[in-house]
N, C-alpha and C positions, 0 to 999 in steps of 0.2 A: 145490433151488434149486441151481443151479453155482457151486462158488467158486472157478473157474479163469478166467482171461483164455482168448479165444479167438484163437488164433497167428493173425497177418496179418505182411504184412513191413514193417509199421510197428512192430511190437512192441519195447520196450526190452530191449537187451542190457546186460549188466552191462559198463561200460565202455565202453561203446559199440563193442566188439569182435562178430565173428561174423557171419555172415552168413544172412540166412533167407530162403530163395527158396521161392516157389509159384507154379507155370509150368504152364500150360493146355498138355499134348502133344498132344491131343486135344480137337476142339470141333464140335458139331452143329450150330452157326451156320455153320462155314465147313465143310460138307460131310463132315465126319467121321460115321461111323455110332454113336460115343458120345464123352460128355465123359470128359477124364481128365486126371489132376494129378500134375506130378512135382513131389516136395518135399524140399526140402535146409537141413538147420539142425542145429546142435549139439545133445545131449542135453541142454545146461541153457540152453534157450530157454523164455520165457515161463513159465507157472505149471510147475513142473517140481520132482521129486523127485531130491534129492542122496541116494544109497548110500552104505554104508561104504567099500565101494571107492573111491569118488571120493578120499578122505583114506586110506585105509588099504590097502595093497598086497596085504593077505592077508584082506579086509573081503567079506563078500557084496554080488555082485552084484544088480540088483533082479531077475535072473533067478530068484534062486535062493529067495526065498522063497513059501513056500506058498501058495495062492490065497486062503486067506483073512485070512489076517494085514493083506490091504488095506479089508477091514471093519471099523470102529471104531464101537462102540457106546455108548461115554461119551466124547463131544467135549465140552471145555469152553472155553469163551472170555474172553480176559480184556482186556479195554480199558486202553488205555495211550496218553494222547497223545504222540507223540514229536517232536522238533524235528531240523534239520538235521545229522546227522552225530555224532550222539546215540550212544553205546554204551550197551545197555540191560543193565545191571551187576545181579548177585543182590540188592545193595542198593538198587538204584531199584526195583526187581520183588518183593521180596521179602514185603511185604503181601499181594501179590497171588497170589504161588507159594504160598502157606503156606494159602490158600483154597483149594488144586486139592484136589478130592476125591480118594480114594484109588484108585478104581477108573479114573481117568481114562484113556484112550488116544492120544488126540489132541489137543492144545493147541492152540489158535489165540490168536495174537496181535492183536489190531485196533489199530493205531496212529494211523490216517489220512493216512498218510501215500501213501496209494494217490492222492489227490486230485492227486499232481504228475504220474502215470505218462502223462498223455496231452501233455506241454510239448513232444514232440521227442527229438529225438537230442542235445541238451546238456542237459538237463533236469539239477532238484534230485534228481528218484528215480534218476535214472543215476549221477550223479557225488557228490550230497551225502548219500544214503540215511543212515537207521540201521543198527546193526548189534547183534551179540548177543555178550555177554562168554563166554570159556570159564567163568565159574565159575557161569553160570547152566547149561549142559548137565553140569557137573559135579553138583551141586547135584540137578537132575531126576533124573540117571541112580542117585543114592544114595538117592532117598527115594522116587521112584514108578515104576511101571510104565510108562509113557509110552511109545508105540512111534513117534509122529512129533509135531513141530510145526511148525506152518504159522505165514505172517505175508505183511502186505500191504505189503512192502517188496521191493528187487529181490536182494538178498542178504543171508542170514547174514554175509557181509564187506561193512563198511563201506569203501568206495573210499578213504575218508582215512585207514584204520586198517586197510590189508590184510593185513601180519604178523600182527597181533590177530587178523584175522577168519581167518587161515589156525589156528591156533592153537585158534580156537573151533569150527570145523569138525571137527578132531581130537578137542576135548571131549567132541561129540556122536557123531561116528562111528565111531572107532578102536575096535575089539573089542578092543583091550589098554590102555584107558583108566583108569589108577588112579584110584580116587575117593579122597577124604579121610580115608578108613576103612580105607583099603589092600586094599577090596574091586572088582571089575569090575562095572560095572554093562551092562546089556545096549544096544547104541547106540539111539540116537533118530534115526531119518532127518530129514529136513529139505526141507521143501517153502516153497518161496520164491514170490514175485511172485504172491500169492493175490488174489481179489475178495473181499476180506470187506465192502466199502462197504455192502453192503445187509444185511449179518448185524446183529440188534439182540440177539440171544441165544446160549447156546448151541445148537447143533443134537440133534434127538433122538438121531439117527447119521448115520454119512458113509460115504462109501468112495471110496476113491483109488486112480485106474485108471491106471497107468501104461505107457506106450509101452514093450513089451517087446523088447529084442533080446539076444543071447549078450554076456556079462558088461558088462554095464550100469550104469557108474557113475552115469548120472544120466537121466532122461527126461520128455519135457513130459506133464504128467497131465490127465484127466478127473478133478474132484473134484464128489461130487454128496452134497448133503446133504439129507436130512429135517428139516426146520424147522416 
């Protein structure tokens, strides 16, 4: 099954900024010999992944990861119903986080906030979404070997708590992030704006396929899961 939304010109954008254009440059119906499409969008559009380079000048771009990095053999699903503008802190998620198996490589958080996604440009999904606190990233990096985290709201950064969200991005992505015990854990890449409403249990495995370009700080992804 697909765990990503398909890009369309109606795709919600964080803070309602950015431009997504899908334009037909050639059309068989109009006498051309083929159909062709021009695409224009930010690397952080729709279901997309944030690379360490997004918040760390010396972090890896998506194009620097080995191809086998994108295969996840032990995804794990957490279900936590969230509210508008809620910040998911370690204390709120602790009982769920402590149940994550040690072998987990892709953590999925299903909150139900996806139900607001189709409400339009002034929606709760864009302006009143939840976020994840820095202490969650620090704890995960210190205790587990997770490669990626993904969730069904528009960004790790809640629009109402942007400075905290920037700190949270650094907590997950920065290669130099110091943990509570003084060590440095591997960065955890962030998959935002996922399609999880049909997911009822942890997938058997998953593959995250980014749109690659040089020095890619983020890119739309196709996420395929074996359910």
